[in-house]
C-alpha positions as a LaTeX table, in Angstrom:
\begin{tabular}{lrrr}
\hline
Residue & $x$ (\AA) & $y$ (\AA) & $z$ (\AA) \\
\hline
Met1 & $-59.01$ & $-6.15$ & $-14.71$ \\
Thr2 & $-61.32$ & $-8.00$ & $-12.33$ \\
Glu3 & $-64.56$ & $-6.50$ & $-11.07$ \\
Pro4 & $-64.46$ & $-5.22$ & $-7.74$ \\
Ala5 & $-66.86$ & $-6.30$ & $-5.89$ \\
Gly6 & $-69.48$ & $-4.06$ & $-3.40$ \\
Pro7 & $-71.73$ & $-1.30$ & $-3.79$ \\
Ala8 & $-72.13$ & 0.03 & $-7.11$ \\
Pro9 & $-70.52$ & 2.90 & $-6.83$ \\
Arg10 & $-72.29$ & 7.09 & $-7.40$ \\
Ala11 & $-68.67$ & 8.66 & $-8.95$ \\
Ser12 & $-65.50$ & 7.23 & $-10.13$ \\
Val13 & $-63.26$ & 9.16 & $-10.09$ \\
Ile14 & $-60.51$ & 8.91 & $-12.22$ \\
Val15 & $-56.20$ & 10.35 & $-12.46$ \\
Pro16 & $-53.60$ & 9.27 & $-14.92$ \\
Phe17 & $-50.23$ & 9.34 & $-13.75$ \\
Lys18 & $-46.78$ & 7.41 & $-14.95$ \\
Asn19 & $-43.74$ & 7.93 & $-11.73$ \\
Glu20 & $-45.62$ & 10.25 & $-9.50$ \\
Glu21 & $-44.66$ & 8.88 & $-6.22$ \\
Val22 & $-44.03$ & 12.47 & $-4.47$ \\
Thr23 & $-46.90$ & 14.03 & $-5.62$ \\
Ile24 & $-49.76$ & 11.53 & $-5.33$ \\
Pro25 & $-49.73$ & 11.62 & $-2.27$ \\
Leu26 & $-51.79$ & 14.94 & $-2.52$ \\
Val27 & $-54.56$ & 13.40 & $-4.28$ \\
Leu28 & $-55.04$ & 10.38 & $-2.10$ \\
Asp29 & $-54.96$ & 12.13 & 0.69 \\
Ser30 & $-57.54$ & 15.28 & $-0.62$ \\
Leu31 & $-60.09$ & 12.42 & $-1.27$ \\
Ala32 & $-59.39$ & 10.45 & 1.97 \\
Arg33 & $-61.04$ & 13.97 & 3.44 \\
Gln34 & $-64.08$ & 14.43 & 1.46 \\
Ala35 & $-66.99$ & 13.39 & 3.50 \\
Val36 & $-69.22$ & 11.87 & 1.48 \\
Asp37 & $-72.18$ & 9.76 & 2.44 \\
Phe38 & $-72.51$ & 7.32 & $-0.83$ \\
Pro39 & $-69.81$ & 4.77 & $-2.37$ \\
Tyr40 & $-67.04$ & 6.23 & $-5.00$ \\
Glu41 & $-64.39$ & 4.40 & $-6.31$ \\
Val42 & $-61.10$ & 6.22 & $-7.74$ \\
Ile43 & $-59.56$ & 4.44 & $-11.03$ \\
Phe44 & $-56.20$ & 5.10 & $-11.01$ \\
Ala45 & $-55.09$ & 4.83 & $-14.60$ \\
Asp46 & $-51.01$ & 3.91 & $-14.61$ \\
Gly47 & $-48.76$ & 4.94 & $-17.74$ \\
Cys48 & $-46.08$ & 1.91 & $-16.70$ \\
Ser49 & $-44.85$ & 3.40 & $-13.80$ \\
Thr50 & $-41.17$ & 2.16 & $-13.20$ \\
Asp51 & $-41.37$ & 4.31 & $-9.83$ \\
Arg52 & $-42.89$ & 3.42 & $-6.40$ \\
Ser53 & $-46.16$ & 4.85 & $-7.66$ \\
Val54 & $-48.20$ & 1.43 & $-7.52$ \\
Glu55 & $-46.61$ & 1.59 & $-4.02$ \\
Val56 & $-48.05$ & 3.92 & $-2.14$ \\
Ile57 & $-51.59$ & 4.14 & $-3.82$ \\
Arg58 & $-51.84$ & 0.50 & $-2.22$ \\
Ala59 & $-50.56$ & 1.47 & 0.94 \\
His60 & $-52.59$ & 5.26 & 1.52 \\
Pro61 & $-55.46$ & 4.57 & 3.76 \\
Leu62 & $-57.79$ & 5.16 & 0.92 \\
Asn63 & $-58.39$ & 1.81 & $-0.02$ \\
Ala64 & $-60.17$ & 1.71 & 3.52 \\
Arg65 & $-62.63$ & 4.10 & 2.36 \\
Ala66 & $-63.42$ & 4.17 & $-1.29$ \\
Gly67 & $-63.09$ & 1.44 & $-3.89$ \\
Val68 & $-59.26$ & 1.90 & $-5.20$ \\
Arg69 & $-57.70$ & 0.18 & $-8.10$ \\
Val70 & $-54.99$ & 0.27 & $-10.94$ \\
Leu71 & $-55.62$ & 0.04 & $-14.26$ \\
Pro72 & $-51.84$ & $-0.23$ & $-16.05$ \\
Leu73 & $-52.32$ & 1.44 & $-19.93$ \\
Pro74 & $-50.45$ & $-0.34$ & $-22.83$ \\
Pro75 & $-46.94$ & 0.29 & $-23.12$ \\
Glu76 & $-47.23$ & 0.95 & $-26.83$ \\
Asn77 & $-49.58$ & 3.29 & $-26.13$ \\
His78 & $-50.03$ & 5.49 & $-22.63$ \\
Gly79 & $-50.65$ & 9.16 & $-23.47$ \\
Met80 & $-52.86$ & 10.91 & $-20.39$ \\
Asn81 & $-55.86$ & 10.69 & $-22.26$ \\
Val82 & $-55.81$ & 6.89 & $-23.73$ \\
Gly83 & $-55.42$ & 7.11 & $-19.58$ \\
Arg84 & $-58.51$ & 9.65 & $-19.34$ \\
Asn85 & $-60.60$ & 6.77 & $-21.40$ \\
Leu86 & $-59.70$ & 3.59 & $-20.35$ \\
Gly87 & $-60.33$ & 4.90 & $-17.56$ \\
Ala88 & $-64.04$ & 6.00 & $-18.13$ \\
Ala89 & $-64.51$ & 2.71 & $-19.90$ \\
Ala90 & $-63.36$ & 0.72 & $-16.81$ \\
Ala91 & $-65.82$ & 3.15 & $-14.48$ \\
Arg92 & $-68.16$ & 1.81 & $-13.16$ \\
Ala93 & $-70.40$ & 5.09 & $-11.66$ \\
Pro94 & $-72.91$ & 7.18 & $-13.53$ \\
Leu95 & $-70.72$ & 10.22 & $-12.50$ \\
Leu96 & $-67.13$ & 10.88 & $-13.68$ \\
Val97 & $-64.74$ & 13.35 & $-12.36$ \\
Phe98 & $-61.34$ & 13.88 & $-13.80$ \\
Met99 & $-58.46$ & 14.67 & $-11.61$ \\
Gln100 & $-54.91$ & 15.08 & $-11.88$ \\
Ala101 & $-51.92$ & 13.63 & $-9.89$ \\
Asp102 & $-50.70$ & 16.67 & $-8.94$ \\
Val103 & $-53.13$ & 18.48 & $-6.82$ \\
Arg104 & $-54.53$ & 18.97 & $-3.44$ \\
Ile105 & $-58.13$ & 19.99 & $-2.91$ \\
Arg106 & $-58.68$ & 20.60 & 0.85 \\
Asp107 & $-61.94$ & 21.54 & 0.47 \\
Pro108 & $-64.01$ & 17.75 & 2.38 \\
Asp109 & $-67.50$ & 18.63 & 0.34 \\
Ala110 & $-65.33$ & 19.13 & $-3.18$ \\
Leu111 & $-66.60$ & 15.31 & $-3.94$ \\
Ala112 & $-69.95$ & 15.75 & $-2.63$ \\
Arg113 & $-70.75$ & 19.01 & $-4.37$ \\
Thr114 & $-69.29$ & 17.44 & $-7.41$ \\
Val115 & $-72.02$ & 15.01 & $-7.37$ \\
Arg116 & $-75.26$ & 16.71 & $-6.91$ \\
Met117 & $-74.37$ & 19.34 & $-8.99$ \\
Leu118 & $-73.73$ & 16.66 & $-12.04$ \\
Glu119 & $-77.36$ & 15.28 & $-10.85$ \\
Glu120 & $-78.99$ & 18.50 & $-11.66$ \\
Pro121 & $-80.86$ & 17.96 & $-14.77$ \\
Gly122 & $-79.78$ & 19.41 & $-17.74$ \\
Val123 & $-75.95$ & 19.64 & $-16.69$ \\
Val124 & $-73.68$ & 17.42 & $-18.51$ \\
Ala125 & $-70.16$ & 19.04 & $-16.80$ \\
Thr126 & $-68.42$ & 20.36 & $-13.77$ \\
Thr127 & $-65.59$ & 23.28 & $-13.21$ \\
Phe128 & $-63.46$ & 24.24 & $-10.65$ \\
Val129 & $-61.88$ & 26.76 & $-9.13$ \\
Gly130 & $-57.71$ & 26.44 & $-9.86$ \\
Leu131 & $-55.02$ & 27.83 & $-7.83$ \\
Gly132 & $-51.63$ & 28.59 & $-7.76$ \\
Ala133 & $-49.33$ & 26.84 & $-5.37$ \\
Gly134 & $-49.72$ & 29.81 & $-3.06$ \\
Glu135 & $-47.68$ & 29.39 & 0.66 \\
Asp136 & $-46.08$ & 26.02 & $-1.11$ \\
Phe137 & $-44.13$ & 27.62 & $-3.65$ \\
Arg138 & $-41.34$ & 28.79 & $-1.82$ \\
Thr139 & $-40.33$ & 24.40 & $-1.01$ \\
Tyr140 & $-39.92$ & 24.63 & $-4.88$ \\
Asp141 & $-36.30$ & 24.82 & $-6.63$ \\
Phe142 & $-34.96$ & 27.34 & $-8.39$ \\
Trp143 & $-36.07$ & 26.46 & $-11.96$ \\
Gly144 & $-39.60$ & 25.22 & $-9.88$ \\
Gln145 & $-39.84$ & 28.41 & $-8.89$ \\
Val146 & $-39.29$ & 30.15 & $-12.49$ \\
Phe147 & $-41.35$ & 27.95 & $-13.60$ \\
Leu148 & $-44.40$ & 28.79 & $-11.05$ \\
Ala149 & $-44.20$ & 31.89 & $-10.77$ \\
Arg150 & $-46.46$ & 33.21 & $-13.75$ \\
Tyr151 & $-48.56$ & 31.40 & $-11.66$ \\
Gln152 & $-48.37$ & 33.44 & $-8.04$ \\
Gly153 & $-51.63$ & 34.28 & $-7.00$ \\
Leu154 & $-53.87$ & 32.57 & $-9.99$ \\
Arg155 & $-57.46$ & 32.39 & $-9.77$ \\
Cys156 & $-58.74$ & 31.15 & $-12.39$ \\
Glu157 & $-62.33$ & 31.08 & $-12.37$ \\
Asn158 & $-64.92$ & 28.68 & $-13.97$ \\
Asp159 & $-61.73$ & 26.45 & $-14.98$ \\
Phe160 & $-62.00$ & 23.24 & $-17.02$ \\
Asp161 & $-58.64$ & 21.40 & $-17.15$ \\
Thr162 & $-59.21$ & 17.50 & $-16.36$ \\
Lys163 & $-57.89$ & 18.92 & $-12.70$ \\
Phe164 & $-61.12$ & 18.31 & $-10.45$ \\
Asn165 & $-64.04$ & 17.86 & $-13.73$ \\
Gly166 & $-67.16$ & 15.82 & $-13.01$ \\
Val167 & $-68.83$ & 15.30 & $-16.42$ \\
Arg168 & $-71.96$ & 12.67 & $-16.87$ \\
Arg169 & $-70.79$ & 9.83 & $-18.33$ \\
Glu170 & $-73.37$ & 8.43 & $-20.96$ \\
Val171 & $-72.52$ & 11.81 & $-21.96$ \\
Phe172 & $-69.17$ & 11.39 & $-22.36$ \\
Glu173 & $-69.61$ & 7.99 & $-23.79$ \\
Arg174 & $-72.44$ & 10.12 & $-26.53$ \\
Ile175 & $-69.79$ & 12.32 & $-27.47$ \\
Gly176 & $-66.55$ & 10.07 & $-28.31$ \\
Gly177 & $-64.93$ & 11.35 & $-24.70$ \\
Phe178 & $-60.75$ & 12.70 & $-25.14$ \\
Asp179 & $-59.33$ & 13.56 & $-28.97$ \\
Asp180 & $-56.81$ & 10.74 & $-27.39$ \\
Arg181 & $-55.40$ & 10.64 & $-31.28$ \\
Arg182 & $-54.99$ & 14.30 & $-32.11$ \\
Phe183 & $-54.19$ & 14.82 & $-28.52$ \\
Pro184 & $-52.71$ & 12.17 & $-26.48$ \\
Tyr185 & $-50.43$ & 13.96 & $-24.29$ \\
Gly186 & $-52.49$ & 16.85 & $-24.16$ \\
Gly187 & $-53.95$ & 19.97 & $-25.30$ \\
Glu188 & $-57.60$ & 18.06 & $-24.76$ \\
Asp189 & $-59.32$ & 20.21 & $-23.07$ \\
Phe190 & $-60.78$ & 23.15 & $-24.90$ \\
Asp191 & $-61.85$ & 20.37 & $-27.47$ \\
Phe192 & $-63.72$ & 18.15 & $-24.73$ \\
Arg193 & $-64.96$ & 21.68 & $-23.50$ \\
Val194 & $-67.01$ & 22.70 & $-27.16$ \\
Arg195 & $-68.26$ & 19.21 & $-27.26$ \\
Leu196 & $-69.43$ & 18.91 & $-24.07$ \\
Ala197 & $-71.54$ & 22.85 & $-23.42$ \\
Ala198 & $-73.00$ & 21.53 & $-27.23$ \\
Ala199 & $-74.70$ & 18.45 & $-25.49$ \\
Gly200 & $-75.64$ & 20.17 & $-22.10$ \\
Arg201 & $-74.91$ & 22.68 & $-19.36$ \\
Ile202 & $-71.38$ & 22.80 & $-17.82$ \\
Val203 & $-71.61$ & 24.75 & $-13.84$ \\
Glu204 & $-69.46$ & 26.17 & $-11.75$ \\
Thr205 & $-68.60$ & 23.88 & $-8.28$ \\
Arg206 & $-66.82$ & 26.59 & $-6.76$ \\
Val207 & $-64.37$ & 23.86 & $-5.65$ \\
Glu208 & $-61.06$ & 25.50 & $-5.59$ \\
Val209 & $-57.97$ & 23.41 & $-6.92$ \\
Glu210 & $-54.30$ & 23.75 & $-6.01$ \\
His211 & $-52.00$ & 22.74 & $-9.01$ \\
Leu212 & $-48.36$ & 22.37 & $-7.43$ \\
His213 & $-46.87$ & 20.89 & $-10.50$ \\
Gly214 & $-43.48$ & 19.30 & $-10.05$ \\
Phe215 & $-44.13$ & 19.26 & $-6.22$ \\
Gly216 & $-41.07$ & 17.51 & $-4.24$ \\
Lys217 & $-39.28$ & 17.10 & $-7.24$ \\
Arg218 & $-35.82$ & 18.63 & $-8.98$ \\
His219 & $-36.44$ & 20.84 & $-11.68$ \\
Thr220 & $-33.64$ & 21.73 & $-14.57$ \\
Trp221 & $-33.84$ & 24.47 & $-17.07$ \\
Thr222 & $-33.46$ & 21.40 & $-20.07$ \\
Gly223 & $-36.23$ & 20.05 & $-18.41$ \\
Leu224 & $-38.67$ & 23.16 & $-19.05$ \\
Leu225 & $-37.95$ & 23.55 & $-22.09$ \\
Arg226 & $-39.35$ & 20.24 & $-23.05$ \\
Lys227 & $-42.20$ & 21.22 & $-20.98$ \\
Tyr228 & $-42.74$ & 24.54 & $-22.51$ \\
Ala229 & $-42.39$ & 22.41 & $-26.31$ \\
Arg230 & $-44.62$ & 20.46 & $-25.07$ \\
Asn231 & $-47.06$ & 23.25 & $-24.15$ \\
Ala232 & $-46.27$ & 25.46 & $-27.53$ \\
Glu233 & $-46.99$ & 22.26 & $-29.05$ \\
Cys234 & $-50.38$ & 22.40 & $-27.66$ \\
Met235 & $-50.89$ & 25.66 & $-28.32$ \\
Gly236 & $-50.59$ & 25.77 & $-31.63$ \\
Ala237 & $-52.17$ & 22.83 & $-32.49$ \\
Thr238 & $-55.69$ & 23.75 & $-30.70$ \\
Thr239 & $-55.62$ & 26.73 & $-32.50$ \\
Pro240 & $-58.54$ & 25.82 & $-35.46$ \\
Val241 & $-60.77$ & 24.76 & $-32.24$ \\
Tyr242 & $-60.41$ & 28.22 & $-30.55$ \\
Leu243 & $-61.13$ & 30.14 & $-33.94$ \\
Ala244 & $-64.18$ & 27.76 & $-34.67$ \\
His245 & $-65.41$ & 28.53 & $-31.88$ \\
Leu246 & $-64.34$ & 32.31 & $-30.40$ \\
Gly247 & $-67.26$ & 33.32 & $-28.57$ \\
Gln248 & $-66.12$ & 30.36 & $-25.92$ \\
Glu249 & $-63.02$ & 32.00 & $-25.46$ \\
Pro250 & $-63.54$ & 35.76 & $-25.45$ \\
Gly251 & $-59.76$ & 37.85 & $-26.30$ \\
Tyr252 & $-58.64$ & 34.76 & $-27.90$ \\
Leu253 & $-57.48$ & 36.89 & $-31.19$ \\
Arg254 & $-55.61$ & 39.04 & $-29.02$ \\
Thr255 & $-53.48$ & 35.87 & $-28.25$ \\
Leu256 & $-53.41$ & 34.62 & $-31.81$ \\
Ala257 & $-51.90$ & 37.96 & $-32.08$ \\
Ala258 & $-49.21$ & 37.68 & $-29.61$ \\
Arg259 & $-48.44$ & 34.42 & $-30.32$ \\
Leu260 & $-48.10$ & 35.14 & $-34.55$ \\
Ala261 & $-46.34$ & 38.68 & $-33.81$ \\
Leu262 & $-43.60$ & 36.69 & $-31.16$ \\
Cys263 & $-43.02$ & 33.91 & $-34.11$ \\
Ala264 & $-42.57$ & 36.23 & $-36.75$ \\
Cys265 & $-39.60$ & 38.15 & $-34.63$ \\
Cys266 & $-38.17$ & 35.26 & $-33.97$ \\
Leu267 & $-37.98$ & 34.16 & $-37.59$ \\
Ala268 & $-36.68$ & 37.22 & $-38.23$ \\
Ala269 & $-33.85$ & 38.25 & $-36.03$ \\
Pro270 & $-31.56$ & 35.50 & $-37.70$ \\
Leu271 & $-31.33$ & 37.61 & $-40.67$ \\
Pro272 & $-28.82$ & 40.66 & $-40.82$ \\
Trp273 & $-30.96$ & 43.30 & $-42.94$ \\
Thr274 & $-34.00$ & 42.84 & $-40.60$ \\
Trp275 & $-31.73$ & 43.94 & $-37.53$ \\
Pro276 & $-32.43$ & 44.68 & $-35.18$ \\
Trp277 & $-36.43$ & 45.24 & $-34.89$ \\
Pro278 & $-37.08$ & 41.49 & $-34.57$ \\
Ala279 & $-34.28$ & 40.83 & $-32.27$ \\
Leu280 & $-35.85$ & 44.20 & $-30.32$ \\
Gly281 & $-39.40$ & 42.56 & $-30.40$ \\
Val282 & $-38.11$ & 38.71 & $-29.10$ \\
Leu283 & $-36.27$ & 40.54 & $-26.46$ \\
Ala284 & $-39.12$ & 42.76 & $-25.51$ \\
Phe285 & $-41.41$ & 38.90 & $-25.28$ \\
Ser286 & $-38.88$ & 37.63 & $-23.48$ \\
Ile287 & $-38.93$ & 39.96 & $-20.47$ \\
Ala288 & $-42.55$ & 40.20 & $-20.37$ \\
Trp289 & $-42.42$ & 36.61 & $-20.27$ \\
Ser290 & $-40.46$ & 36.60 & $-17.27$ \\
Ala291 & $-42.03$ & 39.24 & $-15.15$ \\
Ala292 & $-43.46$ & 37.34 & $-12.89$ \\
Thr293 & $-40.18$ & 35.77 & $-12.25$ \\
Tyr294 & $-38.14$ & 38.38 & $-11.22$ \\
Arg295 & $-41.36$ & 39.85 & $-8.69$ \\
His296 & $-41.38$ & 35.97 & $-6.73$ \\
Val297 & $-38.26$ & 34.65 & $-7.19$ \\
Arg298 & $-35.59$ & 35.42 & $-5.07$ \\
Asp299 & $-32.08$ & 33.73 & $-5.86$ \\
Pro300 & $-28.44$ & 35.04 & $-7.67$ \\
Arg301 & $-28.61$ & 32.88 & $-10.39$ \\
Leu302 & $-31.91$ & 35.66 & $-11.77$ \\
Ala303 & $-28.37$ & 36.73 & $-13.17$ \\
Val304 & $-28.90$ & 33.60 & $-16.14$ \\
Val305 & $-33.02$ & 34.27 & $-16.71$ \\
Pro306 & $-32.67$ & 36.51 & $-18.97$ \\
Phe307 & $-30.18$ & 34.16 & $-21.83$ \\
Phe308 & $-32.80$ & 31.24 & $-20.70$ \\
Ser309 & $-36.19$ & 33.56 & $-21.64$ \\
Val310 & $-34.71$ & 34.16 & $-25.00$ \\
Ala311 & $-33.93$ & 30.34 & $-25.53$ \\
Ala312 & $-37.77$ & 29.65 & $-24.61$ \\
Met313 & $-38.89$ & 31.87 & $-26.77$ \\
Tyr314 & $-37.35$ & 29.96 & $-29.68$ \\
Val315 & $-39.14$ & 26.94 & $-28.06$ \\
Phe316 & $-41.87$ & 28.38 & $-28.43$ \\
Thr317 & $-42.30$ & 29.14 & $-31.87$ \\
Ala318 & $-40.59$ & 26.46 & $-32.93$ \\
Tyr319 & $-43.30$ & 23.40 & $-31.25$ \\
Tyr320 & $-46.05$ & 25.99 & $-31.87$ \\
Leu321 & $-45.69$ & 26.53 & $-35.42$ \\
Arg322 & $-44.44$ & 22.30 & $-34.91$ \\
Gly323 & $-48.34$ & 21.97 & $-33.41$ \\
Leu324 & $-49.56$ & 24.83 & $-35.82$ \\
Leu325 & $-48.88$ & 22.59 & $-39.06$ \\
Gly326 & $-48.86$ & 19.68 & $-37.73$ \\
Gly327 & $-52.39$ & 19.68 & $-36.13$ \\
Arg328 & $-51.65$ & 17.01 & $-33.08$ \\
Val329 & $-49.48$ & 16.93 & $-30.18$ \\
Arg330 & $-46.22$ & 14.48 & $-30.81$ \\
Val331 & $-44.19$ & 15.98 & $-28.28$ \\
Lys332 & $-43.60$ & 13.13 & $-25.82$ \\
Ile333 & $-41.91$ & 13.43 & $-22.66$ \\
Glu334 & $-41.66$ & 11.31 & $-19.52$ \\
Asn335 & $-40.59$ & 13.51 & $-16.77$ \\
Pro336 & $-41.15$ & 16.87 & $-18.82$ \\
Met337 & $-39.37$ & 18.96 & $-15.64$ \\
Gln338 & $-36.01$ & 17.18 & $-14.95$ \\
\hline
\end{tabular}
């Protein structure tokens, strides 16, 4: 990739993506509205897209405001964390901001505030406030609403999952970046945050970030099950990291106990001599898991959700245990929602 001309940027925004022509305008518009008095660049790490994502990026007005580059990732290895690491290696700025390809930021001071925080003594990284789909929820199709219902009304303070996190580049390089061997396709956030916290202070910016997962796309029940499989494997693979740093994740033992209880119920339910208790346990977990769907979704197809929820419990069990026993994330999905 040719080194761009112009003044050295103060911040490099890194966005990994693959086939996101529908959602990537959210990022482009968010960055174009930023009110900054310093140069910045945006590096889009392309995981071998086959749609019009690259054309959408190159045609956007952001190109006139910032240094925009598309970094092609190698076909044999183009996971999200590979994209983040290669994007950071290509960055020219001393400050990095990691962003995802399906988020919207309305605050025009978000980038400037993140940069100011990162330049404070002893600060190595920043967090944000994570929001659910909000007013956009009703624009999703049925299965999209089923997926997002659990995040309706969500306000996750002090969030760190690469939707809009700033990191000092020299610290990023010193701690070895993201672990793209164990977590090439997800599950890296907590591990990365733990290593950052050992290097210095992680501070809040109060920047509000809306996560519009699968915005404008078609969703299917099979696609959601693939998404849950990937998430479950991430949860299983990261369990040792959480157990080693319980002080940074209060309440994790309760979460772990619930996950293991679900796995035990799913494994025991097919055994005739255990009836009916494990089967009732699976049903109870599926009802609790789907409660938000019944609160927020208005559609006759809700009748199929109980069956879908039970299937999701078994998918979770299979892939959570695979991640727990295997210690890494192997589920690779091109489009997790379809």
